[in-house]
C-alpha positions as CSV (number, residue, x, y, z in Angstrom):
1,M,1.2,26.1,63.7
2,P,-1.7,25.7,61.1
3,S,-4.8,27.6,61.9
4,F,-7.1,24.5,60.6
5,S,-8.1,21.7,62.7
6,I,-6.6,18.1,61.4
7,W,-10.0,16.9,62.8
8,E,-12.0,19.2,60.4
9,I,-10.1,18.1,57.7
10,L,-10.5,14.2,58.4
11,F,-14.3,14.7,58.8
12,L,-14.7,16.3,55.4
13,L,-12.4,14.0,54.0
14,C,-14.7,11.2,55.3
15,F,-17.4,12.6,53.5
16,A,-15.7,13.5,50.2
17,V,-15.0,9.7,50.0
18,S,-18.7,8.6,50.8
19,W,-20.6,10.9,48.4
20,P,-18.8,9.5,45.3
21,I,-19.9,6.1,46.1
22,S,-23.3,7.1,46.4
23,I,-23.0,9.0,43.0
24,V,-21.6,6.2,41.4
25,K,-24.3,3.9,42.9
26,S,-26.8,6.2,41.1
27,L,-25.2,6.6,37.8
28,R,-24.4,2.7,37.6
29,T,-27.9,1.5,38.6
30,K,-30.0,4.4,37.9
31,V,-32.1,3.8,41.1
32,V,-32.7,6.7,43.6
33,I,-35.5,5.1,45.4
34,G,-34.8,5.3,49.1
35,K,-32.7,8.6,48.7
36,S,-34.1,11.3,50.6
37,P,-34.1,15.2,48.7
38,I,-34.6,16.6,51.8
39,F,-31.7,15.2,53.8
40,M,-29.3,16.0,50.7
41,S,-30.8,19.5,50.8
42,L,-30.1,19.6,54.6
43,I,-26.4,18.4,54.3
44,I,-25.9,20.9,51.5
45,L,-27.1,23.6,53.6
46,G,-24.9,22.5,56.4
47,Y,-21.8,22.8,54.1
48,I,-23.1,26.3,53.1
49,F,-23.2,27.4,56.6
50,G,-19.5,25.8,57.3
51,I,-18.6,28.1,54.3
52,I,-19.9,31.2,55.6
53,H,-18.1,30.3,59.0
54,K,-14.7,30.2,57.1
55,L,-15.6,33.2,55.4
56,L,-16.3,34.8,58.2
57,Y,-14.0,33.9,60.9
58,Y,-11.3,31.5,59.5
59,R,-10.3,31.9,56.0
60,D,-8.1,28.9,55.3
61,I,-8.0,26.0,52.8
62,V,-10.2,23.9,54.5
63,I,-13.1,25.7,52.9
64,W,-12.6,24.1,49.6
65,L,-13.5,20.8,51.2
66,Y,-16.9,22.3,52.2
67,V,-17.1,23.5,48.6
68,F,-16.0,20.2,47.3
69,N,-18.3,18.2,49.6
70,A,-21.1,20.7,48.8
71,T,-20.7,20.1,45.2
72,L,-20.9,16.4,45.4
73,V,-24.0,16.3,47.3
74,A,-25.5,18.6,44.9
75,T,-24.4,16.2,42.2
76,D,-26.3,13.3,43.9
77,L,-29.5,15.5,44.3
78,I,-29.3,16.3,40.9
79,L,-29.1,12.7,39.9
80,Y,-32.0,11.9,42.3
81,F,-34.4,14.5,40.3
82,V,-33.1,13.2,37.0
83,Y,-34.0,9.4,37.9
84,I,-36.7,9.5,40.2
85,K,-39.7,9.9,37.9
86,R,-38.4,6.9,35.8
87,N,-38.1,5.1,39.2
88,R,-41.4,5.8,40.0
89,E,-42.8,4.8,36.7
90,A,-40.8,1.4,36.8
91,M,-42.7,0.9,40.3
92,K,-46.0,1.2,39.0
93,Q,-45.6,-1.5,36.1
């Protein structure tokens, strides 16, 4: 019997599908107004806590889903900072 939970995997997979949608939208439109860097930072922090929990208590393959998701959110956060200045300047015009 596996030591990981199928529910945890399904939860992480749902997010793993959702974040690329946000990333692609940012790349396609180059519009990030309305996204919250604080929210994305908190999500990354949550994934980091999940990774720490896995390292300390349940070392299993699910840790890679946490790492993957944290990477996706970090990518979206980086895109926010790349495009936000341009978005704010465009709003002033």
